[in-house]
KEKE-912556 format. One record per residue (C-alpha): residue number from 1; residue in three letters; y negated, x negated, z. Coordinates in steps of 0.25 Angstrom, whole numbers, plus 2048, in hexadecimal, padded with zeros to 3 digits. Each point is the difference from the previous one (the first is absolute). Layout:
% KEKE-912556
<NUM; ala; <Y; X; Z>>
...
END
This chain:
% KEKE-912556
<1; met; <7FE; 7FF; 801>>
<2; asp; <7F6; 7FC; 7FB>>
<3; tyr; <7F4; 800; 80C>>
<4; ala; <7F7; 7F9; 7F8>>
<5; asn; <7F5; 80F; 7FE>>
<6; leu; <804; 7FF; 80E>>
<7; lys; <7F7; 7F8; 80A>>
<8; val; <7FA; 802; 80F>>
<9; gly; <7F4; 809; 7FF>>
<10; met; <800; 806; 7F3>>
<11; asn; <802; 811; 803>>
<12; val; <809; 809; 7F9>>
<13; asp; <804; 80E; 800>>
<14; ile; <80A; 806; 80B>>
<15; gln; <808; 80B; 803>>
<16; arg; <801; 806; 80E>>
<17; ser; <80D; 806; 807>>
<18; asp; <7F7; 80D; 7FD>>
<19; gly; <7FD; 800; 7F1>>
<20; arg; <7F3; 7FA; 802>>
<21; val; <7FB; 7F5; 7F8>>
<22; his; <7F4; 7F6; 802>>
<23; ser; <7FC; 7F2; 800>>
<24; ala; <805; 7F6; 809>>
<25; cys; <7FB; 7EF; 801>>
<26; ile; <80D; 7F8; 800>>
<27; ser; <803; 7F7; 80C>>
<28; gly; <80E; 7FB; 7FC>>
<29; leu; <80A; 7FB; 7F8>>
<30; asn; <80F; 800; 802>>
<31; thr; <807; 7F9; 7F6>>
<32; asn; <80F; 801; 806>>
<33; thr; <7FE; 810; 805>>
<34; gln; <7F7; 802; 7F0>>
<35; ser; <7F7; 806; 808>>
<36; val; <7F2; 801; 802>>
<37; thr; <7F9; 802; 80E>>
<38; val; <7F1; 808; 801>>
<39; glu; <7F8; 804; 808>>
<40; trp; <7F3; 80D; 800>>
<41; phe; <7F7; 807; 80A>>
<42; glu; <802; 80D; 803>>
<43; lys; <7F9; 808; 80B>>
<44; gly; <7F9; 7F2; 807>>
<45; glu; <80D; 7F9; 7FF>>
<46; thr; <809; 7F7; 7FB>>
<47; lys; <80D; 806; 7F7>>
<48; gly; <809; 7F8; 7FB>>
<49; lys; <80F; 801; 7F6>>
<50; glu; <80B; 7F6; 7FA>>
<51; ile; <801; 808; 7F0>>
<52; glu; <808; 7F8; 7F7>>
<53; val; <7FB; 7F8; 7F4>>
<54; glu; <805; 80C; 7F6>>
<55; gln; <7FA; 80A; 805>>
<56; val; <7F3; 7F9; 800>>
<57; phe; <802; 7FD; 7F3>>
<58; ala; <803; 80D; 7FB>>
<59; leu; <7F1; 807; 807>>
<60; asn; <7FC; 7F4; 7F8>>
<61; pro; <802; 7FF; 7F5>>
<62; glu; <7F6; 7F7; 7FB>>
<63; leu; <804; 7F5; 809>>
<64; ser; <811; 803; 7F7>>
<65; val; <7FA; 7F4; 7F5>>
<66; pro; <801; 7F3; 803>>
<67; glu; <7F4; 7F8; 802>>
<68; pro; <800; 7EE; 7FF>>
<69; ile; <7FE; 7FD; 80C>>
<70; ala; <7F2; 7F7; 801>>
<71; pro; <7FA; 7FA; 80E>>
<72; ala; <7F5; 804; 7FE>>
<73; pro; <7FE; 80A; 80D>>
<74; val; <802; 80E; 7FD>>
<75; gln; <7EF; 807; 807>>
<76; pro; <806; 80B; 808>>
<77; lys; <7F9; 80E; 7FD>>
<78; arg; <7FA; 801; 80E>>
<79; gln; <7F8; 7F5; 804>>
<80; val; <7FD; 7F9; 80F>>
<81; ser; <7F1; 7FC; 804>>
<82; ser; <807; 7F6; 809>>
<83; ala; <7FF; 7F3; 7F9>>
<84; lys; <80C; 7FA; 808>>
<85; val; <80A; 80B; 7FF>>
<86; ser; <7FE; 803; 7F0>>
<87; arg; <804; 7EE; 801>>
<88; ile; <80B; 803; 808>>
<89; thr; <806; 80E; 7F5>>
<90; asn; <7FB; 7F6; 7F4>>
<91; ala; <80B; 7F7; 807>>
<92; arg; <80A; 808; 802>>
<93; lys; <7FE; 805; 7F2>>
<94; ser; <802; 7F5; 7F8>>
<95; ala; <80E; 7FD; 809>>
<96; ile; <804; 80D; 7FD>>
<97; ser; <7FA; 7FD; 7EE>>
<98; asn; <809; 7F3; 802>>
<99; asn; <80D; 808; 804>>
<100; thr; <800; 7F7; 80D>>
<101; pro; <806; 80B; 80B>>
<102; arg; <7F6; 7FE; 80D>>
<103; gln; <809; 803; 80F>>
<104; glu; <7F3; 7FE; 809>>
<105; glu; <7F4; 801; 800>>
<106; thr; <7F1; 802; 807>>
<107; arg; <7FF; 80B; 809>>
<108; ile; <7EE; 805; 7FF>>
<109; pro; <7FA; 805; 80C>>
<110; ser; <802; 80D; 803>>
<111; ala; <7F1; 801; 7FF>>
<112; arg; <7FE; 7FE; 7F1>>
<113; leu; <809; 80B; 7FF>>
<114; asn; <7FB; 80A; 809>>
<115; val; <7F2; 800; 7F7>>
<116; val; <80B; 802; 7F3>>
<117; arg; <803; 80C; 808>>
<118; ala; <7F5; 806; 804>>
<119; ala; <7FA; 7FF; 7F2>>
<120; asn; <80E; 808; 7FC>>
<121; gln; <7FD; 808; 80C>>
<122; asn; <7F1; 805; 7F9>>
<123; gly; <804; 805; 7F5>>
<124; asn; <80B; 80B; 7FC>>
<125; ala; <809; 7FD; 80C>>
<126; asn; <80B; 80B; 7FB>>
<127; asn; <804; 7F7; 7F1>>
<128; pro; <808; 7F3; 805>>
<129; ser; <7FC; 7F3; 7FA>>
<130; pro; <805; 7F1; 7FB>>
<131; ala; <7FE; 7F9; 80B>>
<132; gly; <7FD; 7F6; 7F8>>
<133; pro; <7FF; 7EF; 803>>
<134; val; <7FB; 800; 80E>>
<135; gln; <80A; 80A; 805>>
<136; asn; <80A; 7F6; 7F9>>
<137; leu; <800; 7F6; 808>>
<138; val; <801; 807; 80A>>
<139; lys; <80F; 806; 7FC>>
<140; gln; <804; 7F0; 7FA>>
<141; ser; <7FB; 7F8; 80F>>
<142; ile; <80F; 806; 803>>
<143; pro; <80B; 7F7; 7F9>>
<144; ala; <805; 809; 7F1>>
<145; ala; <80F; 7FC; 809>>
<146; arg; <7FB; 808; 80D>>
<147; arg; <7FF; 80C; 7FB>>
<148; arg; <806; 80E; 7FF>>
<149; ser; <7FA; 80B; 7FB>>
<150; asn; <805; 80D; 807>>
<151; val; <80C; 807; 7F5>>
<152; val; <807; 7F1; 808>>
<153; lys; <7FB; 803; 80D>>
<154; glu; <805; 80E; 800>>
<155; val; <80E; 7F9; 7FC>>
<156; asp; <7FF; 7F9; 80B>>
<157; arg; <800; 80C; 809>>
<158; ile; <808; 80A; 7FA>>
<159; lys; <80B; 7F2; 802>>
<160; lys; <7FB; 7FE; 80F>>
<161; gln; <802; 810; 801>>
<162; arg; <80F; 7FD; 7FC>>
<163; glu; <806; 7F8; 805>>
<164; glu; <7FB; 807; 80D>>
<165; arg; <805; 80B; 7FD>>
<166; arg; <80E; 7F8; 7FC>>
<167; ala; <800; 7FB; 80E>>
<168; lys; <7FD; 80D; 807>>
<169; gln; <80C; 806; 7F8>>
<170; glu; <80A; 7F4; 805>>
<171; glu; <7F9; 803; 80F>>
<172; gln; <806; 80D; 7FC>>
<173; lys; <80D; 800; 7FB>>
<174; gln; <805; 7F4; 80A>>
<175; gln; <7FB; 80A; 80B>>
<176; arg; <807; 80D; 7F9>>
<177; asn; <80F; 7F6; 7FE>>
<178; lys; <7FD; 801; 812>>
<179; asp; <7FD; 80D; 800>>
<180; ala; <80D; 803; 7FA>>
<181; glu; <808; 7F8; 809>>
<182; leu; <7FB; 80B; 80A>>
<183; gly; <802; 80C; 7F9>>
<184; asn; <809; 807; 804>>
<185; his; <7FD; 7FD; 80E>>
<186; pro; <7FC; 80B; 808>>
<187; asn; <7F5; 7F6; 807>>
<188; trp; <7FB; 7FA; 7F6>>
<189; glu; <7F3; 801; 805>>
<190; phe; <803; 7F9; 80C>>
<191; ile; <808; 7F5; 7F9>>
<192; arg; <7F1; 7FC; 7F7>>
<193; met; <7F7; 803; 80C>>
<194; ile; <80A; 7F6; 80A>>
<195; arg; <7FF; 7F5; 7F2>>
<196; asp; <7F1; 802; 7FE>>
<197; cys; <7FE; 7FC; 80F>>
<198; gln; <80A; 7F3; 7FF>>
<199; ala; <7FA; 7FB; 7F7>>
<200; asp; <7F2; 7FD; 806>>
<201; leu; <806; 7FB; 80D>>
<202; glu; <803; 7F0; 803>>
<203; tyr; <80C; 7FE; 802>>
<204; gln; <802; 7F3; 808>>
<205; pro; <810; 800; 806>>
<206; ile; <805; 7FB; 80A>>
<207; ser; <807; 7F2; 7FD>>
<208; asn; <80C; 7F7; 807>>
<209; his; <7F2; 7F6; 802>>
<210; asp; <7F9; 809; 809>>
<211; arg; <7FF; 7FB; 80C>>
<212; val; <807; 808; 80C>>
<213; glu; <7F8; 804; 80D>>
<214; asp; <806; 803; 80E>>
<215; his; <7FF; 80C; 807>>
<216; gln; <806; 806; 80D>>
<217; ile; <800; 80F; 7F7>>
<218; thr; <804; 7FB; 7F1>>
<219; val; <800; 80D; 7F4>>
<220; cys; <806; 7FE; 7F4>>
<221; val; <800; 80A; 7F3>>
<222; arg; <80A; 800; 7F6>>
<223; lys; <800; 806; 7F4>>
<224; arg; <80F; 806; 7F9>>
<225; pro; <800; 801; 7F2>>
<226; met; <804; 80E; 7FA>>
<227; asn; <80E; 803; 7FD>>
<228; lys; <807; 806; 7F5>>
<229; lys; <801; 80E; 807>>
<230; glu; <7F1; 801; 803>>
<231; met; <7FC; 7FB; 7EF>>
<232; asn; <809; 80C; 7FC>>
<233; lys; <7F8; 80A; 809>>
<234; lys; <7F1; 7FA; 7FB>>
<235; asp; <7FD; 7FC; 80D>>
<236; ile; <7F4; 7FA; 800>>
<237; asp; <7FE; 7F1; 804>>
<238; val; <7F3; 802; 80C>>
<239; ile; <7FE; 7F3; 806>>
<240; thr; <7FA; 7F4; 7FC>>
<241; ile; <7FE; 7F3; 807>>
<242; pro; <7F7; 7F8; 7FA>>
<243; gln; <7FB; 7F8; 80A>>
<244; lys; <80A; 7F9; 80C>>
<245; glu; <7FB; 806; 80C>>
<246; ser; <7FA; 80D; 7F8>>
<247; val; <809; 80E; 7FB>>
<248; leu; <7FA; 809; 7F8>>
<249; val; <805; 80D; 7FF>>
<250; his; <7FC; 80C; 7F8>>
<251; glu; <801; 80D; 803>>
<252; pro; <802; 80A; 7F4>>
<253; lys; <7F7; 80D; 805>>
<254; leu; <7F9; 80C; 7FC>>
<255; lys; <7F3; 809; 800>>
<256; val; <7FF; 810; 803>>
<257; asp; <7FE; 7FF; 7EF>>
<258; leu; <80D; 7FB; 801>>
<259; thr; <7FC; 7F2; 7F9>>
<260; lys; <805; 7F2; 803>>
<261; tyr; <7FC; 7F5; 806>>
<262; leu; <804; 7F3; 807>>
<263; glu; <7FC; 7FD; 80E>>
<264; asn; <803; 7F4; 802>>
<265; gln; <803; 7F8; 80F>>
<266; his; <800; 7F2; 805>>
<267; phe; <807; 7FA; 80B>>
<268; arg; <801; 7F2; 804>>
<269; phe; <80C; 7FA; 807>>
<270; asp; <803; 7F3; 804>>
<271; phe; <807; 7FB; 7F3>>
<272; ala; <804; 80A; 7F5>>
<273; leu; <80C; 7FC; 7F8>>
<274; asp; <801; 808; 7F0>>
<275; glu; <80D; 804; 7F9>>
<276; asn; <803; 7F2; 7FC>>
<277; ala; <804; 7F9; 80B>>
<278; thr; <809; 7FB; 806>>
<279; asn; <808; 7FD; 80F>>
<280; glu; <7FE; 7F4; 800>>
<281; met; <7F0; 804; 7FF>>
<282; val; <802; 80A; 809>>
<283; tyr; <807; 7F9; 809>>
<284; arg; <7F3; 7F3; 800>>
<285; phe; <7F7; 808; 804>>
<286; thr; <807; 809; 80A>>
<287; ala; <80D; 7FB; 809>>
<288; lys; <7FE; 7F2; 7FE>>
<289; arg; <7F6; 7FC; 809>>
<290; leu; <805; 80B; 808>>
<291; val; <80E; 7F7; 803>>
<292; glu; <7F8; 7F4; 804>>
<293; cys; <7FA; 805; 80B>>
<294; ile; <810; 803; 806>>
<295; phe; <800; 7F1; 800>>
<296; ser; <7F4; 804; 80E>>
<297; lys; <808; 807; 804>>
<298; gly; <7FA; 80C; 7FA>>
<299; met; <803; 810; 7FD>>
<300; ala; <800; 803; 7F2>>
<301; thr; <800; 80C; 7F8>>
<302; cys; <800; 804; 7F1>>
<303; phe; <802; 80C; 7FB>>
<304; ala; <803; 808; 7F3>>
<305; tyr; <7F9; 80D; 801>>
<306; gly; <7FE; 80B; 7F5>>
<307; gln; <803; 80C; 7F8>>
<308; thr; <811; 802; 7FE>>
<309; gly; <801; 7FB; 7F4>>
<310; ser; <7F5; 7F4; 800>>
<311; gly; <806; 7F5; 801>>
<312; lys; <803; 7FC; 80E>>
<313; thr; <810; 7FB; 7FF>>
<314; his; <7FD; 7F9; 7F3>>
<315; thr; <7F4; 7F7; 809>>
<316; met; <808; 800; 80C>>
<317; gly; <80D; 7FC; 7FA>>
<318; gly; <801; 7FD; 7F2>>
<319; asp; <801; 804; 7F1>>
<320; phe; <809; 80C; 7FE>>
<321; asp; <809; 800; 7F3>>
<322; gly; <806; 80E; 7FF>>
<323; lys; <805; 803; 810>>
<324; lys; <803; 7F1; 804>>
<325; gln; <7F4; 7F8; 804>>
<326; asp; <7FE; 7F0; 800>>
<327; val; <7FC; 7FE; 80E>>
<328; thr; <7FE; 7EF; 7FE>>
<329; lys; <7F1; 807; 7F9>>
<330; gly; <7FA; 808; 80C>>
<331; ile; <7F6; 7FC; 80B>>
<332; tyr; <80E; 7FE; 808>>
<333; ala; <804; 7F7; 7F9>>
<334; leu; <7F5; 7F9; 7FB>>
<335; ser; <7FC; 800; 812>>
<336; ala; <80C; 7FB; 803>>
<337; his; <7FE; 7F3; 7F9>>
<338; asp; <7F4; 7FA; 805>>
<339; val; <807; 804; 80E>>
<340; phe; <80A; 7F6; 7FC>>
<341; lys; <7F6; 7F8; 7F8>>
<342; leu; <7F6; 7FF; 80E>>
<343; leu; <80D; 7FE; 809>>
<344; gln; <801; 7F1; 7FA>>
<345; lys; <7F3; 7FB; 802>>
<346; pro; <801; 7F4; 80A>>
<347; glu; <7F5; 809; 80A>>
<348; asn; <80B; 80C; 801>>
<349; lys; <80E; 7FA; 800>>
<350; lys; <7F9; 7FB; 80F>>
<351; lys; <7FF; 80E; 804>>
<352; asp; <80F; 802; 7FF>>
<353; leu; <801; 80C; 7FB>>
<354; val; <80B; 809; 7F9>>
<355; val; <800; 80B; 7F5>>
<356; gly; <804; 80D; 804>>
<357; cys; <7FE; 812; 7F7>>
<358; ser; <802; 80E; 801>>
<359; phe; <801; 809; 7F8>>
<360; phe; <7FD; 810; 808>>
<361; glu; <7FC; 80C; 7F8>>
<362; ile; <7F9; 80C; 807>>
<363; tyr; <803; 80E; 7FA>>
<364; ser; <7FB; 80C; 805>>
<365; gly; <7FA; 7F9; 80C>>
<366; lys; <80E; 7FA; 804>>
<367; val; <803; 7F0; 7FD>>
<368; phe; <80C; 7FA; 7F8>>
<369; asp; <806; 7F5; 801>>
<370; leu; <804; 7FB; 7F1>>
<371; leu; <806; 7F4; 804>>
<372; asn; <80B; 805; 80B>>
<373; lys; <805; 80B; 7F7>>
<374; lys; <7F2; 809; 801>>
<375; ser; <804; 803; 80D>>
<376; lys; <7F6; 809; 809>>
<377; leu; <7F6; 7F8; 80A>>
<378; arg; <7F7; 804; 80A>>
<379; val; <7F2; 7FB; 803>>
<380; leu; <7FC; 7FD; 810>>
<381; glu; <7F5; 7FA; 808>>
<382; asp; <805; 7F6; 808>>
<383; gly; <7F9; 7FC; 80F>>
<384; lys; <7F7; 7F6; 7F9>>
<385; gln; <7FC; 80D; 7F5>>
<386; ile; <807; 7F9; 7F6>>
<387; val; <806; 806; 7F6>>
<388; gln; <80F; 800; 7FD>>
<389; val; <806; 803; 7F7>>
<390; val; <80E; 802; 807>>
<391; gly; <80D; 7FD; 7F8>>
<392; leu; <7F9; 7F8; 7F2>>
<393; lys; <809; 7F6; 7FC>>
<394; glu; <7F8; 7F3; 7FB>>
<395; glu; <807; 7F5; 7F7>>
<396; pro; <7FE; 7F2; 800>>
<397; val; <7FE; 7F8; 7F4>>
<398; thr; <7FD; 7F4; 7FA>>
<399; asn; <7FB; 800; 7F0>>
<400; val; <7FB; 809; 7F7>>
<401; asp; <80E; 806; 7FC>>
<402; asn; <802; 805; 80D>>
<403; val; <7F3; 80A; 7FF>>
<404; leu; <804; 805; 7F2>>
<405; lys; <80E; 804; 806>>
<406; leu; <7FA; 807; 80A>>
<407; ile; <7F3; 807; 7F8>>
<408; ala; <80B; 804; 7F5>>
<409; his; <809; 805; 809>>
<410; gly; <7F5; 809; 809>>
<411; asn; <7F9; 805; 7F2>>
<412; asn; <811; 805; 7FC>>
<413; val; <800; 80B; 80D>>
<414; arg; <7F1; 804; 801>>
<415; thr; <7FF; 80E; 800>>
<416; ser; <7FB; 803; 7F4>>
<417; gly; <7FD; 810; 7F8>>
<418; thr; <7FC; 807; 7F3>>
<419; thr; <7F2; 807; 802>>
<420; ser; <7FA; 807; 7F6>>
<421; ala; <7F7; 7F2; 7FF>>
<422; asn; <80A; 7F5; 7FD>>
<423; gln; <80E; 800; 7FC>>
<424; his; <803; 7F6; 80C>>
<425; ser; <7F6; 803; 80B>>
<426; ser; <802; 7F9; 80D>>
<427; arg; <801; 807; 80C>>
<428; ser; <7FD; 7F8; 80A>>
<429; his; <7F9; 7F5; 807>>
<430; ala; <806; 7F4; 7FE>>
<431; val; <7FC; 7F3; 809>>
<432; phe; <804; 7F1; 7FC>>
<433; gln; <7FE; 7F6; 809>>
<434; ile; <801; 7F2; 801>>
<435; ile; <800; 7FB; 811>>
<436; leu; <7FE; 7F1; 801>>
<437; arg; <805; 7FD; 80F>>
<438; ser; <800; 7F0; 809>>
<439; arg; <80E; 7FC; 800>>
<440; lys; <800; 7FC; 810>>
<441; asn; <7FE; 80D; 805>>
<442; asn; <800; 80B; 7F5>>
<443; arg; <7F3; 804; 804>>
<444; leu; <7F7; 805; 7F4>>
<445; phe; <7F8; 7F9; 7F8>>
<446; gly; <7FB; 808; 7F5>>
<447; lys; <804; 80D; 7F9>>
<448; phe; <7FD; 804; 7F1>>
<449; ser; <801; 80E; 7FD>>
<450; leu; <7FF; 805; 7F3>>
<451; ile; <802; 811; 7FF>>
<452; asp; <801; 806; 7F1>>
<453; leu; <7FD; 80E; 805>>
<454; ala; <802; 80C; 7FB>>
<455; gly; <7F9; 807; 7F6>>
<456; asn; <7F7; 80C; 805>>
<457; glu; <800; 80B; 7F8>>
<458; arg; <7F6; 80D; 7FD>>
<459; gly; <805; 80D; 800>>
<460; lys; <7FD; 802; 7F5>>
<461; asp; <80A; 7F8; 7FB>>
<462; thr; <80D; 805; 808>>
<463; gln; <7FE; 810; 7FC>>
<464; ser; <80D; 7FD; 7FB>>
<465; ser; <808; 7F9; 809>>
<466; asn; <809; 808; 809>>
<467; arg; <7FD; 801; 810>>
<468; gln; <807; 7F1; 804>>
<469; thr; <7F7; 7FA; 7F7>>
<470; arg; <7F4; 806; 805>>
<471; met; <801; 7FB; 80E>>
<472; glu; <804; 7F4; 7FC>>
<473; gly; <7F1; 7FF; 7F8>>
<474; ala; <7FC; 806; 80C>>
<475; glu; <805; 7F5; 80B>>
<476; ile; <7FC; 7F7; 7F8>>
<477; asn; <7EF; 802; 7FF>>
<478; lys; <800; 801; 80C>>
<479; ser; <806; 7F3; 802>>
<480; leu; <7F5; 7FC; 7F5>>
<481; leu; <7F7; 808; 808>>
<482; ala; <804; 7F8; 80D>>
<483; leu; <7FE; 7F1; 7F9>>
<484; lys; <7F4; 804; 7FC>>
<485; glu; <7F8; 803; 80B>>
<486; cys; <806; 7F3; 807>>
<487; ile; <7FC; 7F7; 7F3>>
<488; arg; <7F2; 806; 803>>
<489; ser; <7FF; 7FF; 810>>
<490; leu; <804; 7EF; 7FD>>
<491; ser; <7F4; 800; 7F7>>
<492; asn; <7F7; 805; 80E>>
<493; lys; <803; 7F6; 809>>
<494; gly; <802; 804; 80E>>
<495; val; <804; 80D; 7FC>>
<496; his; <80D; 807; 805>>
<497; val; <80C; 7FF; 7F6>>
<498; pro; <807; 80D; 7FE>>
<499; phe; <80D; 7F8; 7FE>>
<500; arg; <80A; 80B; 807>>
<501; ala; <7FE; 80A; 7F6>>
<502; ser; <80C; 7FF; 7FA>>
<503; lys; <80D; 7F7; 7FC>>
<504; leu; <7F9; 7F6; 7F5>>
<505; thr; <7F1; 7FC; 809>>
<506; gln; <809; 7FF; 80D>>
<507; val; <80A; 7F8; 7F8>>
<508; leu; <7F4; 7F7; 7FC>>
<509; arg; <7F9; 800; 80C>>
<510; asp; <7FE; 7F1; 802>>
<511; ser; <7FC; 7FC; 7F5>>
<512; phe; <7F4; 80C; 802>>
<513; ile; <7FC; 7F9; 80E>>
<514; ala; <804; 7F1; 800>>
<515; glu; <7F7; 7F8; 800>>
<516; asn; <801; 7F7; 7F5>>
<517; ala; <804; 80C; 7F6>>
<518; lys; <7FD; 803; 7F3>>
<519; thr; <803; 80B; 7F8>>
<520; cys; <800; 802; 7EE>>
<521; met; <802; 80D; 7F9>>
<522; val; <804; 801; 7F2>>
<523; ser; <7FB; 80C; 7FA>>
<524; cys; <808; 802; 7F4>>
<525; tyr; <7FC; 80D; 7F6>>
<526; phe; <7FF; 803; 7F1>>
<527; lys; <7F7; 80B; 7F7>>
<528; cys; <7FC; 80A; 80A>>
<529; phe; <806; 810; 7FC>>
<530; phe; <7F3; 80A; 800>>
END
């Protein structure tokens, strides 16, 4: 395409988008896109657009005839009074006439532009007029490569909107995929609320590297994962453990107008372990420090408390494989390992101690010896007001294997039953004791009581049970209530401890009132019912 007849500063006729045809001044030539940039004044404003060369030649046929290229400058139809501006303009024309493209030109002061605009406004402001060479310099002060037409800007804007729309559609697609999993769940709205709440939490779960603090009373909670039965029933896991000392319970509720909402309740404990915690980790933060206590003439007690089916027996006794239990991975076995390990230390060898174990259960207010054919025992106080379990068999042990055999034997004969909440429910409190005595006079040196409590039950969960099962549940809840009152009294030093309220607390009297007594409770729980 021949641009010899098109020069910067030349006035040509152009056609507007509304069909109007008027004169405009060429302010730039673009050989790459075969287009020209024109400017004109209209209603006191400088306007411009980019049009194709073919359209310029169609409206200005006199320019389509080739003309020889001459070095002489082409005089514009309109002259500006300023001599300096005229010289700059003539220089630009000479550069264009020699086919030398100019990418950068000098911007003239805005004060001179105002003179031209004022002159134009004094005339007919409604008729657009060409911008002229002076106004052309303002546009040429910006490099041609950096100039962008309104069409290009509009294309970029549409492209940006398209990318944002596609990103939003992708996010909605992912959300629909998540909702598809919950589509058939009766409580999908609550599940979404819980997930949204969990997404805003800062997680810092407990680890083996955390420091274990020593307290007289330590309370640790452990969460059990959901089993297949609960998943098939489409129950909701409403418990979250974001931090090592806090538990968050999501309680679904309904407003008066049946609007569903979530009430989040925070609880704080000494240690909180989630469903990924192992028995070894539970033991490290609970009973491990208590084993050291009994070598200092202390009385230590560790409880496993919780609703039936929450994992108490699994925590204390070990992992289950069907009805068989691996007793090597429970707190019973881990405590026995540490007892014999500490017994080999030089400072403890000097004490000349022997280890013995006893295992009994409390069922419906009665005490039975699990190591002696479940013979019935009596709990009495002697003249020194020390509680004695009359007839309890204490087996001497010399290694861990002896202890594991006693634990396995006691678990096999322990009373259990079937309830609506758990098919293998422990219906009695099992008390396993590791006793240290002096070899010379057989006097008690220290005692560690590990108790697997029977699961407490709500009346709602036992409505379909028979009379015997309901009576067992009432006796269990009665003894647990007495235990709660004793632990509450321990936290308030100097207050009377009501240990005579049940057989369980009566047997553990020395663990409550001894001077060097320490207590730890492992509260096992799982998702809440609502």
